[in-house]
N, C-alpha and C positions, 0 to 999 in steps of 0.2 A: 270481560270482554274490553274493556276500558284499558287491567293493566295491563293487556300483552299491547297494544296500542303503544302504551307511554313507553314500552321498555322496547321492543323490537326497533327503535329507530339508534339506543345505546348499544343495544346486541350488535346492530350493521354497522354501529358507530367501533367502537372497537374494535370490530371484527378485520376490518381496515385497515385503522390506524396500529395493527399488530404486525400487519401484512409490510405497511411499505415499511417499518421502521426494519423490518426484517431482510428486503428487498431494495429499499432505495438508500443502504447507505454506500455514498459514491464519495474517497476521500478527498478524488483531485475538488469537490465541489465544496466537499466540509472541513478540510482541513486545512494549517497553514506546511508549507514544507521547507524545507532545509538542504542545504548543499554544500559542498566543500570541493575542492578539483578543479583542475583547469575550463574550466567552463568559461563562455561568453557571458552566461545571465549570473545574477549577481541575486543571493537569497531575494531581499527587495527587490529585481526586477520580473523576478521568477512568481510570485509571486502576487504582482498586479495583475502579469499577461495571466495569467491563471485565473485569476477573479472575470478580467476582460473577454476574455477567449474560449475560459472551461476547458484547456489543453495545459497541462503543464511539457514545456519545452525546456532540453537542455543541447547545446549546443559546446563542442568540444572548442576551445579556442587553438591557434593557428603554431603554436609551441608546446604537447600538450607534454607539461613534466609531473608525472603520477596519476594516480585512479579518479576518476569520479565517482566522489558519492551522494547520491537523491534518496533524502530518504521522509518518510511521514509517519508520525505518529497516528498508535491505533484511535486512542482518545483524546482529543482534540487538546490542544495544545499552543500556548504563545514561545516556546521553547524547546527545545531539545533533547527533553529529558520530562519525565511525568507518572502516572500512572500506571500500571501493567492495566489493560484489560482481560475480562473474564469473557471467553466469546462462549457461545451457549452451543451445547454439542448437536445441536442441531445445523450449526455453520460446516461443510462438511467440504468447502474450497474456496478460492479467492479465483476473481473474473477480473480478468485486464483489458482493457482496448489501448493497442498499443501501437505507436511505431516505431522502427529501429532502427537503424543501418549496421549497428552490430552486436555479437552474443552481451547480453546483459545478466549477470546475476545478480540476483533477487533473494536478500536474506531475512528471516524474520526471528527478529531480538525480540529475543527474553526477556522478561524483569528477573531481578533478582529473587534468592530463592524463599527471601522468607513471605513476596509479591506482592513486595509496597513500594518497589523503586523502580524504576528502565536506567542501570546504569550502563555506560561503554564498556564492552567485553561483555566475561558473560558466554552464552547459548545463542546461537545464530545460526540454527540449520537454513539452508539453501534451496533453491532451484538456479535453473539455467531456461531464460527467455529467448528463442530461437529470434536473429535477425528477419526484421517486415520489411523492409527498403521501401519497396514500392508502396503499399497500403497498412492501412489500421489491418489489424485482426486481434480478435477477441480469442483468448484463451481463458478455460477453466483451469484450474492449476488446484489438484483435491490435497487439502494440510496433510495426508497421508506422507504425499511425494517431496514435505520436505525435512530435512535428513541435514547432520550436521557433517559437515564439507561434504556434501553430496554422498556422502561413503553410502552403499546397499544395509549396510550396516550401523549405521552413524546412528547417534540420536534422534530420534521425533521431532518433534515440534508437540510444545504444551497449549494447544493454543487456550489457556487458562488462565496465562503468566506471559499475554502477548502486550511488546510494546512498539516495538513499528518495525516497518517495510523500509528494510534500505536497498537501492535499482544501483549495481556495483559497475563501473566499465572500468577493472580490475589494470588493460590497455586503450586507452582510447586516442584512433588517428584523429589530425587535424581534421574540423567537419562534422563529426562523429555527430548522430544529432537520435534522440530518444521525445517523445510527443509519449503520452501520458494521456489520453482521452476518461478513461474512468478507470475505478480503482475502487471493486466494491466486493462482497461476503457475505 
């Protein structure tokens, strides 16, 4: 009986910690974000406000030229590069709580063929995130929806070699806004 009394707290603790790791990964809270393109916020401002307010906010400047690309590594990194993550087969979808005045393309960037690094280029299956200008929306996107160039027969995403997620506004209009409150898998 004494053995059970000693092991029961450990079993409970292990069970809760496993659930926590699976369900509580929120990249808005845990990882540094990177930005490029015609936005009001620079990388430092974006991350200071993210840590203070718990929301990633990007606003297009008054004279946008080119696309805006907002990205976050899956494996925490202080640079916009690093080691790819090997997500569990139990990971079935990406969950996002966001608000956006425009449609956003979400690219899932894969690592190199060897699975040792995240380099620009290569495969980046994607999906479209609909505009939600009036309120925050929460959507779940199955990993199986991510296909190269959004083609129905495009190459599927390999979640066992996942580097980063890129939120891309290919045609930003002045003053457009994207806010991300949570991003988890």
